[in-house]
C-alpha positions in Angstrom: 0.0 0.0 0.0 1.3 3.5 -0.9 1.9 6.0 1.8 -1.4 7.2 3.4 -2.5 10.8 3.2 -5.1 12.0 5.6 -7.3 15.0 4.6 -10.7 16.5 5.2 -13.4 14.8 3.2 -15.0 16.8 0.3 -18.3 16.4 -1.6 -16.2 14.8 -4.4 -15.5 11.9 -2.0 -19.2 11.1 -1.6 -19.4 8.3 -4.3 -16.5 6.5 -2.7 -17.7 7.1 0.9 -21.1 5.7 -0.1 -19.6 2.7 -1.8 -17.5 1.9 1.3 -20.5 2.3 3.7 -22.9 0.3 1.5 -20.5 -2.7 1.6 -21.2 -2.8 5.3 -24.9 -2.2 4.9 -25.3 -5.1 2.5 -22.8 -7.6 3.9 -22.4 -7.1 7.6 -24.1 -6.2 10.9 -21.5 -3.6 11.5 -24.1 -1.0 10.8 -27.8 -1.5 11.5 -28.8 0.3 8.3 -30.5 -2.4 6.1 -31.0 -0.5 2.8 -28.0 0.8 0.8 -27.7 4.6 0.4 -27.8 6.6 -2.8 -25.2 9.3 -3.1 -27.9 11.9 -2.9 -29.2 10.5 0.4 -25.7 10.2 1.8 -25.2 13.9 0.9 -27.7 14.8 3.7 -25.4 12.9 6.2 -22.3 14.6 4.8 -23.7 18.1 5.5 -23.2 17.8 9.3 -19.4 17.9 8.9 -17.2 21.0 8.8 -13.6 21.9 8.4 -13.6 23.2 12.0 -15.8 22.5 15.0 -16.8 19.3 16.8 -18.1 17.4 13.8 -15.3 16.5 11.3 -14.9 13.9 8.6 -11.5 12.8 7.4 -10.5 10.4 4.7 -7.4 8.2 4.2 -6.2 7.8 0.7 -3.2 6.4 -1.2 -2.3 6.5 -4.9 -5.4 4.5 -5.8 -8.0 6.7 -4.0 -9.9 6.8 -0.7 -9.5 3.7 1.5 -11.2 4.7 4.7 -13.0 7.5 6.6 -13.5 8.6 10.2 -15.4 11.3 11.8 -17.3 12.6 14.7 -21.1 13.3 14.9 -23.5 14.6 17.4 -24.1 12.1 20.2 -27.6 13.2 21.2 -29.7 16.3 20.3 -30.1 17.8 23.8 -27.8 20.7 24.4 -26.2 19.2 27.6 -24.6 16.5 25.4 -22.9 19.0 23.1 -19.4 18.4 24.5 -19.8 14.6 23.7 -19.3 13.4 20.2 -19.7 9.9 18.7 -17.1 8.5 16.3 -17.7 6.7 13.0 -15.0 4.9 11.1 -15.2 2.6 8.0 -12.4 1.1 5.9 -12.8 -0.4 2.4 -12.8 -4.2 2.8 -9.3 -4.5 1.2 -7.9 -1.8 3.6 -9.0 -3.4 6.9 -6.2 -3.8 9.5 -3.6 -2.1 7.3 -3.2 1.1 9.4 -5.8 3.4 7.8 -8.0 3.3 10.9 -5.2 4.2 13.3 -3.9 6.9 11.0 -7.4 8.4 10.8 -8.0 8.3 14.5 -4.6 9.9 15.2 -5.4 12.8 12.9 -9.0 13.1 13.9 -8.3 13.3 17.7 -5.4 15.7 17.1 -7.6 18.0 15.0 -10.3 18.0 17.6 -8.0 18.7 20.5 -8.8 22.5 20.5 -12.5 22.0 20.3 -15.0 22.2 23.2 -15.2 18.4 23.5 -15.0 16.5 26.7 -16.0 12.9 25.8 -15.8 10.8 22.7 -18.0 7.7 22.6 -18.1 4.8 20.2 -20.4 1.9 19.7 -19.8 -1.3 17.6 -21.7 -4.4 16.9 -20.4 -7.6 18.6 -18.3 -9.5 17.8 -15.9 -7.1 16.1 -12.3 -7.8 17.2 -10.8 -5.3 14.8 -12.9 -2.4 16.2 -12.3 -3.5 19.7 -8.5 -3.5 19.2 -8.6 -0.1 17.4 -10.6 1.6 20.2 -8.5 0.0 23.0 -5.4 1.4 21.3 -6.9 4.9 21.5 -7.8 4.6 25.1 -11.5 3.9 24.9 -12.9 2.1 27.9 -15.9 -0.1 27.8 -19.0 1.3 29.6 -21.6 -1.3 28.7 -23.3 -3.6 26.2 -26.8 -3.2 24.9 -27.9 -6.7 24.4 -29.9 -7.7 21.3 -30.9 -4.2 20.5 -30.5 -4.5 16.7 -32.0 -7.0 14.4 -30.4 -7.7 11.0 -30.0 -10.8 8.9 -32.8 -12.5 10.9 -30.9 -12.3 14.2 -30.4 -10.0 17.1 -27.0 -8.3 17.7 -25.3 -6.8 20.8 -23.6 -3.4 20.7 -20.6 -2.5 22.9 -20.3 1.1 24.0 -17.1 2.8 24.9 -15.9 6.2 25.9 -12.8 8.2 26.4 -11.9 11.7 27.4 -10.5 13.9 24.6 -7.0 15.1 25.7 -5.5 18.3 24.3 -2.7 17.7 21.8 -3.6 14.1 21.3 -0.8 12.9 19.0 1.8 15.6 19.2 3.6 13.8 22.0 3.4 10.4 20.2 
């Protein structure tokens, strides 16, 4: 794999971001969406992200294009939750466990270090050893499991929830 470059996502990335996400919609229980997205519908999701502020979206690319993306979204709509963000991260199937997720999280948390964010939360469908390892590497601690709270592919799935405090200058000392 060529050297990774991390940058802010642009609207031009939407077709590839949609393609990556739809792979997980159609083939896994990683997301509880059950219908694939159109690019137009995914554009609504994309509008929440900015170049500054709490809600960012970054992509990892190499010479062949975008391999993965990671971002932060609003955790809950009530104002008292504003200093908590939820992460989202997806890698193209051929890029899983090749460093793109770690590179994205390093850049994302460093970019957010100056924002008014106290907690970062993440949830993932169980089992998911790759996601568990990635989040542990970045200091996320388990806070609980919602049992059988999503149904997809004719079965119920558990979701692990984790949290961590956002620390100023996340990766500058690493």
